[in-house]
N, C-alpha and C positions, 0 to 999 in steps of 0.2 A: 142722552146728552154722555158725552164723552169725558171721561174724569181728565183726560187733559186739558179739554178745552174749561170746564170749571175749575182745576187748578191755576190756570193762566188767568183766569180773571181774579180768581184771590190772590193769585200773587200780584197782579197788576195792580188790585186796590190797595194793597201793604205799601208797595212802592208808592201810589200816587200819595198815601195818606203819610207817610214818612217827607217825602220831597213837600209836598204843601205845607205839614207842620213846621217843616225846617225854613221854607220860604216867609211862611209868617212869622216865627219867632226869632230865629236868626238870620236873616236875611244876608249881612254881611260875613257870615262863617260859611254860607254856601257858596258866596260870589268867589272866597276865598280859595275854596278848593279849586277852582278852574284859574286863580290866577288873576280874578278882576276885583280892583278896589272897591271899596265900598262906598257909595253916596249917595245921599239924602234920596235922589230922586232915583239911582238904581235900588234901595231898598224899599221905596215906594214900590215900584214895577213889581219887584218881586214878590212882596207883599200880596199884590193884586192878584198875580199868577199864581200865587199860592193857594188863595179863595179858590180859583178854577180848580186848582188840584185836588185840593178837599173834596170840594162838590161834585168834578167828577167821579173820584173814590167812592162815593154815597152812590151816585148811579150805577158803577158799577156792580156794588154790592146786591145792588136790587135786581140786576141781571145775572146773576151768579147759578141763578135755577131754572133760569127762563126758557120757555119752549124754543126749539133749534133756529126758526129764523131769526129772531130775536139773537139770541147767542151768536151766529154767523155775524150779525151786523156790529155786535159789540166787538168780537174781535178781530174784524175788518177793520175798524174804529183804530183799537188799538194797534195793528200792527202798520197802520198809517201814519200814527201816532209816534211809535217805536221807530222807523224808518226814517221819517221826513225830520224828527228832531236828531237824529244820529247825525243826517246829511248836513244840518244847521251847525252842528257841533265841530264837525270837520272842516266845513267850510269855513268857521271861525279861528280854527287850529292853521289853517292853512295862511290864515290872513294874519296870522300873528296876535287875533283877539284875545285867546285861553289858551293857555296853557296845554300841557301834553297829559296834565290830568284826566282830560275831555277825552281822551280818545280810546280807554280803557271801557269807559263808561257807552261809548259810541256802540262798540264792538258789542257790549252786553246787551242794548238794545237791540242789533240788527238781529241776533241773536233769539230774544226773545219774540221780536216781531215777527223772521222765519216760523218761532213755532206757532205764533198764534194762526199766520198762513194755513200752515198744514193740520194742526189741529182741527180746522176749520173743514177741511176734509174728513175727519174721523166723526163730527157728528152726523148722526143718520136722517135723512129726509124724511 
């Protein structure tokens, strides 16, 4: 397995844990980063999403040393997440829903998603 692929899965695991724990423990602070006010409903939804992020991190940790076919699937799913979530952030920014802080995050996710796709080509068949 390519070390790049393995490292991207590890990086994504860490990212998902940090985001998930942040959403669970301090949803209002996480929302404030992009300029969204905290409300009980928004905090509830973010906590629910935090559970998904932490659970997905656990799943990612389990595939970090997986066979090539499974690793390719995991990296494809990660790339889809990184690209689609970036598109959602940019659309929200253009509609005035979130602040400019969402743009650097979207750019970083596009870069990581691109690395995920590139690393798939480096995994031996």
